[in-house]
All heavy atoms as an XYZ file, in Angstrom:
572
protein
N       0.840     -1.173     -0.006
C      -0.028      0.034     -0.032
C       0.862      1.279     -0.002
O       1.827      1.351      0.749
C      -0.954      0.026      1.221
C      -1.746      1.213      1.383
S      -3.060      1.082      2.550
C      -2.258      1.094      4.002
N       0.563      2.206     -0.797
C       1.371      3.349     -0.958
C       0.858      4.550     -0.148
O       1.536      5.592     -0.056
C       1.564      3.793     -2.407
O       0.273      4.061     -3.007
N      -0.332      4.498      0.430
C      -0.841      5.499      1.262
C      -1.279      4.926      2.642
O      -1.953      3.978      2.660
C      -2.064      6.239      0.629
C      -1.644      6.827     -0.716
C      -2.663      7.308      1.530
C      -2.743      7.548     -1.493
N      -0.845      5.613      3.670
C      -1.193      5.119      5.031
C      -1.711      6.346      5.885
O      -1.022      7.363      5.955
C      -0.012      4.494      5.690
C      -0.315      3.939      7.082
C       0.877      3.324      7.637
O       1.890      2.940      7.026
O       0.773      2.959      8.876
N      -2.794      6.186      6.515
C      -3.299      7.145      7.406
C      -2.594      6.901      8.748
O      -2.897      5.852      9.382
C      -4.835      7.105      7.593
C      -5.360      8.222      8.392
C      -6.907      8.137      8.365
C      -7.545      9.269      9.076
N      -9.016      9.229      8.967
N      -1.719      7.761      9.157
C      -0.917      7.556     10.382
C      -1.617      8.129     11.664
O      -1.379      7.610     12.766
C       0.446      8.059     10.251
C       1.271      7.282      9.270
C       0.510      9.610      9.961
N      -2.468      9.083     11.449
C      -3.239      9.630     12.530
C      -4.286     10.534     11.916
O      -4.294     10.788     10.737
C      -2.406     10.403     13.595
C      -1.732     11.624     13.008
C      -0.810     12.331     14.043
O       0.153     11.700     14.438
O      -1.138     13.424     14.389
N      -5.251     10.952     12.718
C      -6.236     11.809     12.195
C      -5.730     13.049     11.422
O      -4.958     13.814     12.018
C      -7.169     12.299     13.328
C      -8.386     12.997     12.876
C      -9.253     13.409     13.958
N     -10.478     14.038     13.466
C     -11.559     14.214     14.145
N     -11.610     13.860     15.422
N     -12.605     14.786     13.553
N      -6.071     13.097     10.171
C      -5.652     14.179      9.290
C      -4.239     14.118      8.778
O      -3.794     15.017      8.127
N      -3.491     13.036      9.043
C      -2.155     12.883      8.593
C      -1.991     11.603      7.786
O      -2.293     10.529      8.252
C      -1.095     12.946      9.693
C       0.270     12.789      9.155
C      -1.243     14.229     10.515
N      -1.554     11.795      6.527
C      -1.331     10.642      5.622
C       0.094     10.597      5.223
O       0.700     11.598      4.824
C      -2.221     10.804      4.415
C      -3.670     10.752      4.653
C      -4.407     11.857      5.124
C      -4.429      9.545      4.546
C      -5.702     11.878      5.348
C      -5.793      9.545      4.823
C      -6.426     10.749      5.181
O      -7.770     10.660      5.462
N       0.687      9.451      5.118
C       1.994      9.200      4.574
C       1.830      8.521      3.227
O       1.118      7.518      3.065
C       2.884      8.391      5.482
C       3.344      9.174      6.731
C       4.240      8.364      7.605
O       4.530      7.174      7.337
O       4.696      8.957      8.556
N       2.516      9.097      2.174
C       2.350      8.606      0.805
C       3.701      8.162      0.358
O       4.744      8.830      0.622
C       1.802      9.743     -0.077
C       1.691      9.258     -1.563
C       0.536     10.312      0.444
N       3.786      6.996     -0.245
C       5.084      6.453     -0.789
C       4.952      6.201     -2.289
O       3.960      5.574     -2.734
C       5.463      5.210     -0.083
C       6.799      4.603     -0.418
C       7.175      3.435      0.354
O       7.379      3.552      1.545
O       7.212      2.311     -0.217
N       5.894      6.635     -3.061
C       5.869      6.420     -4.504
C       6.012      4.863     -4.782
O       6.939      4.236     -4.189
C       7.045      7.199     -5.126
S       7.138      7.021     -6.903
N       5.190      4.380     -5.652
C       5.219      2.987     -5.979
C       6.368      2.635     -6.911
O       6.618      1.440     -7.255
C       3.907      2.524     -6.589
C       2.819      2.404     -5.562
O       3.060      1.732     -4.550
O       1.759      3.023     -5.687
N       7.136      3.697     -7.446
C       8.181      3.485     -8.378
C       9.548      3.551     -7.588
O      10.225      2.585     -7.479
C       8.178      4.443     -9.487
C       9.172      4.135    -10.564
O       9.542      2.994    -10.754
O       9.546      5.106    -11.296
N       9.777      4.724     -7.007
C      11.113      4.930     -6.426
C      11.104      4.778     -4.789
O      12.192      4.697     -4.259
C      11.722      6.337     -6.741
S      10.810      7.646     -5.914
N       9.961      4.736     -4.220
C       9.879      4.619     -2.809
C       9.967      5.934     -2.033
O       9.890      5.951     -0.840
N      10.119      7.078     -2.765
C      10.181      8.433     -2.109
C       8.889      8.618     -1.373
O       7.842      8.203     -1.839
C      10.485      9.460     -3.123
C      10.641     10.836     -2.572
C      11.924     10.963     -1.809
O      12.900     10.296     -2.125
O      11.923     11.861     -0.896
N       8.954      9.244     -0.234
C       7.741      9.470      0.583
C       7.512     10.973      0.874
O       8.388     11.755      0.747
N       6.228     11.173      1.258
C       5.854     12.505      1.661
C       4.737     12.362      2.591
O       3.995     11.417      2.625
C       5.423     13.353      0.388
C       5.527     14.844      0.528
O       5.782     15.287      1.699
O       5.340     15.553     -0.422
N       4.532     13.436      3.478
C       3.421     13.476      4.372
C       2.482     14.606      4.042
O       2.925     15.659      3.649
C       3.961     13.600      5.833
N       1.194     14.355      4.212
C       0.196     15.392      3.899
C      -0.752     15.509      5.063
O      -1.165     14.528      5.689
C      -0.609     14.995      2.672
C       0.125     15.014      1.348
C       0.822     13.917      0.949
C       0.127     16.100      0.616
C       1.553     13.915     -0.265
C       0.842     16.222     -0.584
C       1.560     15.052     -0.983
N      -1.114     16.697      5.424
C      -2.197     16.997      6.397
C      -3.433     17.290      5.625
O      -3.506     18.190      4.748
C      -1.807     18.279      7.216
C      -0.624     18.034      8.113
O      -0.545     17.027      8.752
N       0.286     18.980      8.077
N      -4.437     16.443      5.724
C      -5.647     16.516      4.867
C      -6.854     16.246      5.663
O      -6.811     15.380      6.648
C      -5.563     15.462      3.787
N      -7.900     16.943      5.430
C      -9.189     16.745      6.224
C      -9.894     15.444      5.868
O     -10.491     14.931      6.777
C     -10.122     17.916      5.889
C      -9.600     19.302      6.333
O      -8.916     19.318      7.359
O      -9.882     20.288      5.697
N      -9.731     14.944      4.619
C     -10.383     13.750      4.180
C      -9.660     13.225      2.945
O      -8.688     13.862      2.434
C     -11.910     13.923      3.976
C     -12.228     14.992      2.929
O     -11.402     15.247      2.002
O     -13.184     15.721      3.170
N     -10.168     12.164      2.423
C      -9.533     11.482      1.261
C      -9.501     12.364      0.069
O      -8.510     12.490     -0.644
C     -10.337     10.188      0.939
C      -9.591      9.343     -0.056
C      -9.942      9.208     -1.385
C      -8.430      8.549      0.151
N      -9.079      8.411     -2.051
C      -8.189      8.022     -1.122
C      -7.606      8.267      1.200
C      -7.057      7.144     -1.333
C      -6.593      7.450      1.010
C      -6.234      6.873     -0.206
N     -10.620     13.100     -0.183
C     -10.657     13.999     -1.369
C      -9.687     15.101     -1.241
O      -9.026     15.529     -2.248
C     -12.082     14.510     -1.594
C     -13.096     13.449     -2.041
C     -12.665     12.747     -3.400
O     -12.258     11.524     -3.281
N     -12.669     13.402     -4.389
N      -9.504     15.624     -0.049
C      -8.518     16.671      0.235
C      -7.185     16.186     -0.021
O      -6.326     16.834     -0.648
C      -8.744     17.208      1.682
C      -7.802     18.371      1.921
O      -7.488     19.193      1.050
O      -7.441     18.511      3.140
N      -6.905     14.983      0.411
C      -5.561     14.317      0.198
C      -5.312     14.217     -1.235
O      -4.252     14.602     -1.781
C      -5.476     12.958      0.877
C      -4.170     12.094      0.580
C      -3.016     12.816      1.091
C      -4.388     10.726      1.160
N      -6.279     13.663     -2.034
C      -6.057     13.414     -3.487
C      -5.791     14.827     -4.197
O      -4.996     14.926     -5.033
C      -7.253     12.809     -4.148
C      -7.488     11.330     -3.711
S      -6.093     10.278     -4.265
C      -5.278      9.955     -2.685
N      -6.509     15.832     -3.717
C      -6.353     17.183     -4.331
C      -4.960     17.751     -4.063
O      -4.309     18.236     -4.957
C      -7.443     18.118     -3.785
O      -7.276     19.450     -4.261
N      -4.548     17.587     -2.835
C      -3.199     18.118     -2.431
C      -2.087     17.289     -3.220
O      -1.056     17.926     -3.613
C      -2.925     17.907     -0.961
C      -3.708     18.912     -0.091
C      -3.371     18.759      1.342
O      -2.169     18.686      1.735
N      -4.380     18.695      2.229
N      -2.263     16.028     -3.353
C      -1.303     15.207     -4.036
C      -1.155     15.640     -5.500
O      -0.057     15.890     -6.043
C      -1.540     13.701     -3.958
C      -1.310     13.184     -2.611
S      -1.865     11.424     -2.462
C      -0.719     10.622     -3.641
N      -2.346     15.863     -6.114
C      -2.368     16.260     -7.494
C      -1.717     17.683     -7.669
O      -0.944     17.880     -8.566
C      -3.779     16.320     -7.998
C      -3.926     16.691     -9.449
C      -5.380     16.580     -9.912
C      -5.449     16.874    -11.435
N      -6.912     16.750    -11.899
N      -2.019     18.609     -6.702
C      -1.428     19.991     -6.736
C       0.096     19.914     -6.624
O       0.760     20.723     -7.169
C      -2.044     20.812     -5.588
C      -3.501     21.175     -5.896
O      -3.977     20.962     -7.077
O      -4.094     21.729     -4.944
N       0.568     18.905     -5.845
C       1.988     18.751     -5.625
C       2.704     18.010     -6.738
O       3.885     17.753     -6.664
C       2.283     18.126     -4.332
C       2.171     19.067     -3.151
O       1.798     20.274     -3.350
O       2.311     18.664     -2.044
N       1.921     17.506     -7.778
C       2.540     16.767     -8.929
C       2.576     15.303     -8.797
O       3.065     14.598     -9.698
N       1.882     14.720     -7.821
C       1.735     13.277     -7.669
C       0.686     12.799     -8.713
O      -0.263     13.517     -8.968
C       1.267     12.875     -6.301
C       2.376     12.916     -5.239
C       2.830     14.089     -4.665
C       3.112     11.789     -4.707
N       3.894     13.717     -3.822
C       3.991     12.367     -3.771
C       3.044     10.513     -4.883
C       4.859     11.563     -3.050
C       3.909      9.629     -4.160
C       4.816     10.224     -3.193
N       0.850     11.605     -9.238
C      -0.120     11.051    -10.170
C      -0.481      9.692     -9.674
O       0.232      9.057     -8.819
C       0.473     10.960    -11.589
O       1.683     10.144    -11.629
C       0.676     12.340    -12.208
N      -1.526      9.121    -10.206
C      -1.940      7.760     -9.863
C      -2.429      7.044    -11.150
O      -2.817      7.619    -12.073
C      -3.097      7.790     -8.794
C      -4.276      8.539     -9.280
C      -5.269      8.679     -8.168
C      -6.492      9.490     -8.616
N      -6.736     10.610     -7.797
N      -2.293      5.776    -11.090
C      -2.705      4.914    -12.184
C      -3.173      3.556    -11.725
O      -2.608      3.000    -10.793
C      -1.428      4.700    -13.088
C      -1.671      3.886    -14.331
C      -0.340      3.539    -14.943
C      -0.194      4.062    -16.365
N       1.039      3.654    -16.994
N      -4.187      3.087    -12.286
C      -4.754      1.802    -11.857
C      -4.036      0.690    -12.693
O      -4.042      0.672    -13.871
C      -6.327      1.723    -12.125
C      -6.979      0.635    -11.389
C      -8.485      0.834    -11.363
C      -9.103     -0.118    -10.366
N     -10.547      0.048    -10.255
N      -3.411     -0.207    -11.900
C      -2.650     -1.363    -12.541
C      -3.125     -2.591    -11.881
O      -3.094     -2.768    -10.715
C      -1.132     -1.145    -12.253
C      -0.373     -2.293    -12.811
C      -0.590      0.129    -12.815
N      -3.683     -3.531    -12.733
C      -4.148     -4.785    -12.288
C      -5.175     -4.610    -11.054
O      -5.030     -5.248     -9.978
C      -3.039     -5.724    -11.850
C      -2.220     -6.113    -13.034
O      -2.697     -6.227    -14.129
O      -1.008     -6.324    -12.782
N      -6.098     -3.748    -11.218
C      -7.157     -3.480    -10.241
C      -6.640     -2.923     -8.888
O      -7.310     -2.845     -7.939
C      -7.939     -4.741     -9.856
C      -8.707     -5.263    -11.046
O      -9.211     -4.387    -11.858
O      -8.865     -6.528    -11.204
N      -5.401     -2.345     -8.867
C      -4.919     -1.656     -7.724
C      -4.330     -0.290     -8.122
O      -3.857     -0.133     -9.236
C      -3.666     -2.458     -7.151
C      -3.999     -3.823     -6.614
C      -4.780     -3.706     -5.319
O      -4.546     -2.754     -4.575
O      -5.669     -4.663     -5.126
N      -4.547      0.646     -7.289
C      -4.071      2.083     -7.562
C      -2.624      2.148     -7.183
O      -2.217      1.731     -6.100
C      -4.897      3.100     -6.839
C      -6.258      3.287     -7.381
C      -7.358      2.750     -6.847
C      -6.667      3.998     -8.495
N      -8.453      3.160     -7.706
C      -8.022      3.976     -8.717
C      -5.890      4.771     -9.444
C      -8.621      4.570     -9.774
C      -6.556      5.397    -10.471
C      -7.906      5.274    -10.607
N      -1.777      2.738     -8.057
C      -0.445      3.002     -7.769
C      -0.214      4.477     -7.854
O      -0.861      5.162     -8.610
C       0.515      2.331     -8.822
C       0.444      0.781     -8.698
C       1.489      0.077     -9.456
O       2.223      0.770    -10.251
O       1.575     -1.191     -9.382
N       0.619      5.015     -6.908
C       0.865      6.437     -6.820
C       2.309      6.756     -7.115
O       3.226      6.004     -6.679
C       0.506      6.919     -5.447
C      -0.918      6.573     -5.142
N      -1.387      5.355     -4.661
C      -2.038      7.349     -5.227
C      -2.673      5.361     -4.516
N      -3.104      6.610     -4.858
N       2.526      7.887     -7.899
C       3.918      8.230     -8.349
C       4.224      9.660     -7.937
O       3.463     10.558     -8.185
C       4.024      8.075     -9.854
C       3.655      6.603    -10.257
C       2.417      6.290    -10.760
C       4.588      5.646    -10.185
C       2.070      5.070    -11.124
C       4.247      4.262    -10.516
C       3.013      4.044    -11.032
O       2.664      2.726    -11.366
N       5.423      9.792     -7.377
C       5.928     11.100     -6.937
C       6.120     12.026     -8.197
O       6.164     11.477     -9.276
C       7.136     10.960     -6.128
S       8.619     10.492     -7.090
N       6.295     13.314     -7.998
C       6.501     14.207     -9.141
C       7.675     13.804    -10.015
O       7.556     13.913    -11.217
C       6.727     15.550     -8.465
C       5.989     15.444     -7.185
C       6.098     14.069     -6.749
N       8.766     13.352     -9.433
C       9.930     12.927    -10.141
C       9.695     11.768    -11.073
O      10.186     11.685    -12.213
C      11.074     12.667     -9.220
N       8.829     10.788    -10.641
C       8.586      9.586    -11.405
C       7.338      9.816    -12.304
O       7.122      8.952    -13.158
C       8.336      8.414    -10.480
S       9.795      7.953     -9.471
N       6.588     10.800    -12.071
C       5.327     11.004    -12.814
C       5.548     11.377    -14.296
O       4.846     10.880    -15.190
C       4.407     12.052    -12.171
O       4.007     11.614    -10.937
N       6.558     12.229    -14.526
C       6.811     12.642    -15.887
C       5.597     13.245    -16.519
O       4.826     13.969    -15.835
N       5.277     12.868    -17.693
C       4.106     13.475    -18.477
C       3.191     12.309    -18.750
O       2.677     12.275    -19.865
C       4.542     14.235    -19.666
C       5.259     15.405    -19.354
O       4.938     16.149    -18.433
N       6.327     15.807    -20.153
N       2.970     11.472    -17.779
C       2.072     10.259    -17.993
C       0.633     10.675    -18.122
O       0.029     11.024    -17.107
C       2.274      9.260    -16.912
C       1.454      7.912    -17.111
O       1.319      7.613    -18.274
O       1.064      7.389    -16.111
N       0.044     10.637    -19.332
C      -1.358     11.045    -19.500
C      -2.303      9.962    -19.138
O      -3.514     10.141    -19.293
C      -1.569     11.534    -20.971
C      -0.901     12.842    -21.244
O      -0.670     13.633    -20.334
O      -0.548     13.040    -22.436
N      -1.858      8.790    -18.738
C      -2.723      7.617    -18.408
C      -3.291      7.785    -16.977
O      -4.035      6.935    -16.578
C      -2.000      6.367    -18.598
C      -1.708      6.052    -20.021
O      -2.374      6.621    -20.917
O      -0.764      5.281    -20.294
N      -2.896      8.793    -16.254
C      -3.368      8.931    -14.855
C      -4.870      9.134    -14.841
O      -5.445      9.706    -15.729
C      -2.786     10.201    -14.245
O      -1.337     10.066    -14.126
N      -5.491      8.590    -13.800
C      -6.932      8.592    -13.701
C      -7.418      9.248    -12.493
O      -6.855      9.002    -11.410
C      -7.498      7.138    -13.676
C      -8.965      7.027    -13.907
O      -9.650      8.010    -13.664
O      -9.431      5.910    -14.329
N      -8.341     10.195    -12.538
C      -8.788     10.995    -11.403
C     -10.062     10.365    -10.786
O     -10.692     11.057     -9.981
C      -9.036     12.387    -11.807
C      -7.755     13.133    -12.107
O      -6.697     12.771    -11.622
O      -7.838     14.139    -12.926
N     -10.366      9.114    -11.162
C     -11.609      8.548    -10.634
C     -11.460      7.693     -9.440
O     -12.313      6.902     -9.117
C     -12.306      7.722    -11.820
C     -12.749      8.684    -12.861
O     -13.062      9.880    -12.626
O     -12.825      8.166    -14.007
N     -10.318      7.753     -8.757
C     -10.078      6.870     -7.585
C     -11.078      7.186     -6.455
O     -11.285      8.376     -6.161
C      -8.662      7.097     -7.103
C      -8.349      6.178     -5.882
C      -6.931      6.323     -5.442
O      -6.260      7.227     -5.832
O      -6.574      5.525     -4.604
N     -11.716      6.193     -5.941
C     -12.619      6.407     -4.847
C     -12.290      5.451     -3.691
O     -11.539      4.515     -3.833
C     -14.073      6.047     -5.283
C     -14.562      6.971     -6.381
C     -16.000      6.514     -6.882
O     -16.628      5.775     -6.113
O     -16.346      7.103     -7.896
N     -12.792      5.691     -2.564
C     -12.640      4.804     -1.394
C     -11.370      5.198     -0.562
O     -10.738      6.221     -0.857
N     -11.201      4.526      0.483
C     -10.181      4.819      1.420
C      -9.244      3.607      1.466
O      -9.622      2.591      1.960
C     -10.869      5.062      2.835
C      -9.884      5.819      3.745
O      -8.742      6.062      3.387
O     -10.335      6.064      4.870
N      -8.042      3.845      0.976
C      -7.081      2.757      0.970
C      -6.513      2.535      2.303
O      -6.213      3.425      3.060
C      -5.992      3.061      0.007
C      -6.390      3.024     -1.452
C      -5.279      3.274     -2.382
O      -4.160      3.340     -2.013
O      -5.582      3.597     -3.543
C-alpha cells in the first residue's frame, strides 16, 4: 500500500516506483487526493490496484486517472 493514514488528518504517501515518501495534512480522502495532484503526484490503476507516483517519477504520463474512490 502506498498511502497510510498515520493519525487523524495525517497521511504518509510512498511512491510505488522509487519509494520516495511525503506526508500530507488532509481533512479527508478527497482533500488528500487534491493536495497530491497539486504537488505533482499522479496515480494509475494497474491490475485493479491504484499505484501512486511522486512528481519525479510521474513525468508526463497522460494515463493517470482521477476517478479513484474509497479509502485505501
